TIMI-2910 file (N, C-alpha, C, CB; in pm, 1 decimal, decimal comma, always signed):
<rs>
+----------+----------+----------+----------+----------+----------+----------+----------+----------+----------+----------+----------+------+
!      n_x !      n_y !      n_z !     ca_x !     ca_y !     ca_z !      c_x !      c_y !      c_z !     cb_x !     cb_y !     cb_z ! resn !
+----------+----------+----------+----------+----------+----------+----------+----------+----------+----------+----------+----------+------+
! +13369,9 !  +3806,9 !  +7347,8 ! +13437,7 !  +3938,8 !  +7375,8 ! +13355,4 !  +4053,8 !  +7315,6 ! +13585,6 !  +3941,1 !  +7315,7 !  Met !
! +13284,2 !  +4031,8 !  +7204,0 ! +13215,7 !  +4134,4 !  +7140,9 ! +13100,1 !  +4194,3 !  +7212,8 ! +13174,2 !  +4089,0 !  +7021,0 !  Arg !
! +13019,9 !  +4105,0 !  +7282,0 ! +12898,0 !  +4146,8 !  +7351,8 ! +12934,6 !  +4235,7 !  +7478,8 ! +12814,2 !  +4017,4 !  +7394,8 !  Thr !
! +13036,2 !  +4191,0 !  +7559,5 ! +13066,8 !  +4277,3 !  +7679,6 ! +13130,3 !  +4415,8 !  +7621,7 ! +13175,8 !  +4196,6 !  +7786,2 !  Pro !
! +13203,6 !  +4411,9 !  +7529,8 ! +13264,2 !  +4538,3 !  +7471,0 ! +13152,4 !  +4629,6 !  +7419,8 ! +13365,6 !  +4504,4 !  +7350,7 !  Leu !
! +13061,7 !  +4572,2 !  +7350,8 ! +12946,6 !  +4647,8 !  +7294,6 ! +12861,9 !  +4698,6 !  +7414,2 ! +12857,7 !  +4555,3 !  +7194,7 !  Leu !
! +12837,7 !  +4623,5 !  +7509,7 ! +12755,8 !  +4674,1 !  +7625,3 ! +12833,6 !  +4788,5 !  +7705,6 ! +12720,6 !  +4550,3 !  +7725,1 !  Leu !
! +12955,1 !  +4774,4 !  +7721,8 ! +13034,1 !  +4872,6 !  +7790,9 ! +13029,0 !  +5007,8 !  +7713,0 ! +13180,8 !  +4821,5 !  +7807,0 !  Ile !
! +13048,7 !  +4988,0 !  +7576,1 ! +13046,2 !  +5108,3 !  +7482,8 ! +12919,1 !  +5185,9 !  +7490,5 ! +13065,8 !  +5065,4 !  +7337,8 !  Gly !
! +12806,0 !  +5112,2 !  +7497,4 ! +12675,3 !  +5177,1 !  +7505,9 ! +12662,3 !  +5244,7 !  +7635,0 ! +12562,6 !  +5079,8 !  +7487,6 !  Ile !
! +12703,1 !  +5183,4 !  +7745,1 ! +12692,5 !  +5249,8 !  +7877,3 ! +12781,5 !  +5370,4 !  +7887,9 ! +12727,1 !  +5153,1 !  +7988,5 !  Ile !
! +12897,9 !  +5366,4 !  +7836,5 ! +12983,6 !  +5485,7 !  +7823,7 ! +12934,4 !  +5592,5 !  +7739,8 ! +13109,2 !  +5450,2 !  +7774,3 !  Val !
! +12875,4 !  +5560,0 !  +7623,3 ! +12818,3 !  +5652,3 !  +7541,9 ! +12705,7 !  +5726,0 !  +7602,7 ! +12779,0 !  +5591,2 !  +7426,7 !  Leu !
! +12617,8 !  +5648,7 !  +7667,3 ! +12492,1 !  +5702,7 !  +7742,1 ! +12545,0 !  +5797,1 !  +7851,8 ! +12398,7 !  +5579,0 !  +7811,1 !  Ala !
! +12652,1 !  +5757,0 !  +7925,7 ! +12693,6 !  +5845,0 !  +8032,3 ! +12745,9 !  +5980,4 !  +7975,8 ! +12802,1 !  +5775,7 !  +8117,4 !  Ala !
! +12825,0 !  +5967,2 !  +7872,8 ! +12876,6 !  +6085,1 !  +7808,2 ! +12763,4 !  +6181,8 !  +7761,0 ! +12963,2 !  +6043,1 !  +7690,3 !  Gly !
! +12657,8 !  +6128,2 !  +7694,9 ! +12550,3 !  +6210,4 !  +7659,3 ! +12472,9 !  +6278,1 !  +7776,3 ! +12461,0 !  +6131,3 !  +7581,2 !  Leu !
! +12465,0 !  +6193,5 !  +7886,6 ! +12399,3 !  +6243,1 !  +8007,8 ! +12482,6 !  +6363,0 !  +8060,7 ! +12386,2 !  +6127,3 !  +8118,0 !  Phe !
! +12615,0 !  +6344,0 !  +8068,2 ! +12706,0 !  +6455,1 !  +8117,5 ! +12687,1 !  +6581,2 !  +8027,4 ! +12862,4 !  +6407,6 !  +8115,1 !  Phe !
! +12679,9 !  +6562,1 !  +7897,1 ! +12662,7 !  +6670,9 !  +7804,2 ! +12529,8 !  +6744,9 !  +7834,1 ! +12665,7 !  +6617,7 !  +7658,5 !  Met !
! +12421,7 !  +6669,1 !  +7850,7 ! +12296,4 !  +6724,3 !  +7881,7 ! +12292,5 !  +6806,8 !  +8019,3 ! +12198,1 !  +6611,3 !  +7883,9 !  Gly !
! +12359,2 !  +6750,5 !  +8118,4 ! +12363,0 !  +6821,5 !  +8243,5 ! +12450,8 !  +6948,2 !  +8224,6 ! +12417,9 !  +6728,9 !  +8358,3 !  Gln !
! +12562,0 !  +6943,5 !  +8160,3 ! +12656,7 !  +7050,7 !  +8132,5 ! +12579,3 !  +7166,4 !  +8060,4 ! +12778,7 !  +6996,7 !  +8043,4 !  Gly !
! +12491,2 !  +7129,2 !  +7965,6 ! +12423,3 !  +7227,9 !  +7882,9 ! +12302,3 !  +7280,9 !  +7956,0 ! +12382,5 !  +7168,1 !  +7747,8 !  Ala !
! +12253,8 !  +7210,0 !  +8069,3 ! +12145,6 !  +7261,2 !  +8150,1 ! +12010,1 !  +7196,6 !  +8102,3 ! +12141,3 !  +7419,2 !  +8140,7 !  Gly !
! +12019,4 !  +7107,3 !  +8007,0 ! +11891,5 !  +7039,5 !  +7956,9 ! +11846,3 !  +6936,1 !  +8058,4 ! +11913,4 !  +6968,1 !  +7814,4 !  Tyr !
! +11931,3 !  +6867,8 !  +8130,3 ! +11912,1 !  +6767,4 !  +8222,1 ! +11938,0 !  +6823,5 !  +8366,8 ! +12001,7 !  +6650,0 !  +8187,2 !  Ile !
! +11835,2 !  +6852,0 !  +8442,2 ! +11859,8 !  +6905,3 !  +8580,5 ! +11829,1 !  +6804,2 !  +8682,8 ! +11777,2 !  +7029,6 !  +8608,6 !  Arg !
! +11875,0 !  +6684,4 !  +8676,1 ! +11868,6 !  +6580,3 !  +8771,5 ! +11999,2 !  +6526,0 !  +8806,6 ! +11785,5 !  +6476,7 !  +8725,5 !  Trp !
! +12030,8 !  +6514,4 !  +8934,2 ! +11958,4 !  +6566,6 !  +9043,9 ! +11975,6 !  +6726,5 !  +9050,0 ! +12008,3 !  +6496,3 !  +9175,7 !  Pro !
! +11880,9 !  +6792,5 !  +9109,6 ! +11871,0 !  +6933,9 !  +9095,4 ! +11990,7 !  +7009,8 !  +9153,5 ! +11746,6 !  +6979,7 !  +9158,8 !  Ala !
! +12054,5 !  +6956,2 !  +9254,8 ! +12163,5 !  +7019,2 !  +9315,3 ! +12298,8 !  +6965,8 !  +9268,4 ! +12150,7 !  +7006,5 !  +9458,7 !  Glu !
! +12304,8 !  +6912,5 !  +9152,6 ! +12431,0 !  +6856,6 !  +9106,3 ! +12534,8 !  +6966,0 !  +9062,2 ! +12402,6 !  +6761,3 !  +8989,5 !  Ser !
! +12662,1 !  +6933,5 !  +9089,3 ! +12762,7 !  +7037,6 !  +9058,7 ! +12784,4 !  +7046,1 !  +8906,7 ! +12898,7 !  +7007,1 !  +9131,7 !  Phe !
! +12724,8 !  +6957,1 !  +8823,9 ! +12748,2 !  +6948,6 !  +8683,2 ! +12649,1 !  +7031,5 !  +8606,2 ! +12743,3 !  +6807,2 !  +8638,5 !  Met !
! +12535,1 !  +7067,0 !  +8667,0 ! +12425,5 !  +7135,4 !  +8601,9 ! +12473,5 !  +7274,7 !  +8548,4 ! +12305,9 !  +7151,5 !  +8702,1 !  Val !
! +12458,1 !  +7302,9 !  +8425,8 ! +12489,6 !  +7428,8 !  +8366,9 ! +12637,9 !  +7463,9 !  +8376,8 ! +12408,1 !  +7534,0 !  +8430,5 !  Ser !
! +12724,7 !  +7369,9 !  +8384,4 ! +12863,9 !  +7399,1 !  +8388,2 ! +12929,4 !  +7354,4 !  +8250,1 ! +12930,0 !  +7326,4 !  +8512,4 !  Glu !
! +12967,4 !  +7460,1 !  +8172,9 ! +13016,3 !  +7434,6 !  +8033,3 ! +13114,8 !  +7324,3 !  +8022,7 ! +13079,0 !  +7556,9 !  +7976,7 !  Thr !
! +13212,9 !  +7313,9 !  +8120,1 ! +13320,5 !  +7225,3 !  +8095,1 ! +13268,6 !  +7074,1 !  +8095,8 ! +13432,0 !  +7249,7 !  +8202,2 !  Arg !
! +13154,1 !  +7048,1 !  +8143,0 ! +13100,4 !  +6908,9 !  +8137,0 ! +13040,0 !  +6879,5 !  +7999,8 ! +12992,4 !  +6886,5 !  +8247,6 !  Trp !
! +13012,0 !  +6976,7 !  +7932,5 ! +12972,8 !  +6952,7 !  +7784,3 ! +13098,2 !  +6891,8 !  +7711,5 ! +12925,1 !  +7096,9 !  +7708,1 !  Ile !
! +13222,4 !  +6947,8 !  +7742,0 ! +13343,3 !  +6902,2 !  +7673,1 ! +13379,6 !  +6759,2 !  +7729,6 ! +13464,7 !  +7008,1 !  +7694,4 !  Tyr !
! +13371,0 !  +6752,6 !  +7857,9 ! +13403,8 !  +6618,5 !  +7920,7 ! +13312,2 !  +6509,5 !  +7867,4 ! +13390,3 !  +6624,6 !  +8077,7 !  Tyr !
! +13183,1 !  +6541,3 !  +7867,0 ! +13082,9 !  +6450,7 !  +7818,5 ! +13103,8 !  +6413,8 !  +7677,9 ! +12950,8 !  +6507,2 !  +7834,4 !  Gly !
! +13137,4 !  +6505,0 !  +7599,5 ! +13168,8 !  +6483,9 !  +7456,9 ! +13276,0 !  +6380,5 !  +7439,1 ! +13212,5 !  +6613,6 !  +7391,2 !  Gly !
! +13393,7 !  +6402,7 !  +7510,5 ! +13507,1 !  +6312,3 !  +7503,4 ! +13462,5 !  +6165,8 !  +7559,2 ! +13631,0 !  +6375,3 !  +7589,6 !  Ala !
! +13378,6 !  +6166,8 !  +7664,0 ! +13344,9 !  +6031,1 !  +7710,1 ! +13249,0 !  +5954,3 !  +7607,8 ! +13276,1 !  +6041,5 !  +7852,4 !  Ile !
! +13157,1 !  +6039,1 !  +7550,6 ! +13068,8 !  +5984,4 !  +7449,2 ! +13144,6 !  +5934,1 !  +7334,9 ! +12971,0 !  +6084,1 !  +7403,4 !  Ala !
! +13245,6 !  +6010,6 !  +7284,6 ! +13332,2 !  +5966,4 !  +7175,4 ! +13399,4 !  +5835,4 !  +7209,2 ! +13437,1 !  +6072,0 !  +7143,9 !  Leu !
! +13456,1 !  +5828,0 !  +7332,3 ! +13512,4 !  +5700,6 !  +7369,8 ! +13419,1 !  +5584,8 !  +7362,7 ! +13564,3 !  +5708,9 !  +7502,4 !  Ala !
! +13296,2 !  +5606,2 !  +7403,3 ! +13194,5 !  +5505,2 !  +7403,6 ! +13149,5 !  +5465,9 !  +7258,3 ! +13075,4 !  +5555,4 !  +7485,6 !  Gly !
! +13147,5 !  +5562,5 !  +7177,1 ! +13120,0 !  +5538,3 !  +7032,4 ! +13225,5 !  +5459,4 !  +6972,1 ! +13105,3 !  +5665,8 !  +6955,3 !  Leu !
! +13352,9 !  +5483,4 !  +7000,0 ! +13463,0 !  +5402,9 !  +6947,7 ! +13453,7 !  +5262,4 !  +6991,7 ! +13593,9 !  +5458,5 !  +6988,7 !  Leu !
! +13425,7 !  +5242,9 !  +7124,4 ! +13408,9 !  +5107,1 !  +7167,8 ! +13301,5 !  +5027,1 !  +7097,6 ! +13381,6 !  +5107,3 !  +7307,7 !  Leu !
! +13188,9 !  +5096,9 !  +7070,5 ! +13075,8 !  +5039,1 !  +7001,8 ! +13120,8 !  +4996,5 !  +6862,9 ! +12957,5 !  +5138,8 !  +6994,6 !  Val !
! +13187,2 !  +5090,2 !  +6791,9 ! +13227,3 !  +5066,3 !  +6650,2 ! +13338,2 !  +4951,4 !  +6655,6 ! +13285,8 !  +5207,7 !  +6578,2 !  Leu !
! +13426,1 !  +4947,5 !  +6751,7 ! +13523,7 !  +4832,9 !  +6757,3 ! +13459,1 !  +4700,4 !  +6783,8 ! +13627,4 !  +4856,7 !  +6864,5 !  Ile !
! +13347,1 !  +4704,9 !  +6861,5 ! +13280,1 !  +4572,5 !  +6896,3 ! +13200,4 !  +4532,2 !  +6777,2 ! +13185,1 !  +4581,8 !  +7026,3 !  Ala !
! +13146,4 !  +4618,4 !  +6698,7 ! +13066,0 !  +4574,3 !  +6580,1 ! +13156,1 !  +4538,6 !  +6465,6 ! +12966,7 !  +4684,4 !  +6534,8 !  Arg !
! +13282,0 !  +4565,8 !  +6469,6 ! +13366,7 !  +4535,0 !  +6350,5 ! +13401,8 !  +4391,6 !  +6339,0 ! +13493,2 !  +4613,6 !  +6353,6 !  Arg !
+----------+----------+----------+----------+----------+----------+----------+----------+----------+----------+----------+----------+------+
</rs>
């Protein structure tokens, strides 16, 4: 159970960081994304990344 939870946590954490990067305008891929330079995606991505980090911490415990 630890390995799948750890893998899911890493994927969720990476997705959250990607959303934050798009929201901040650092990641402009795809170029026509509705998330690029939209401030609210920084917050959404932060919450998702935090959830992923919690999953990783729980899995490593």
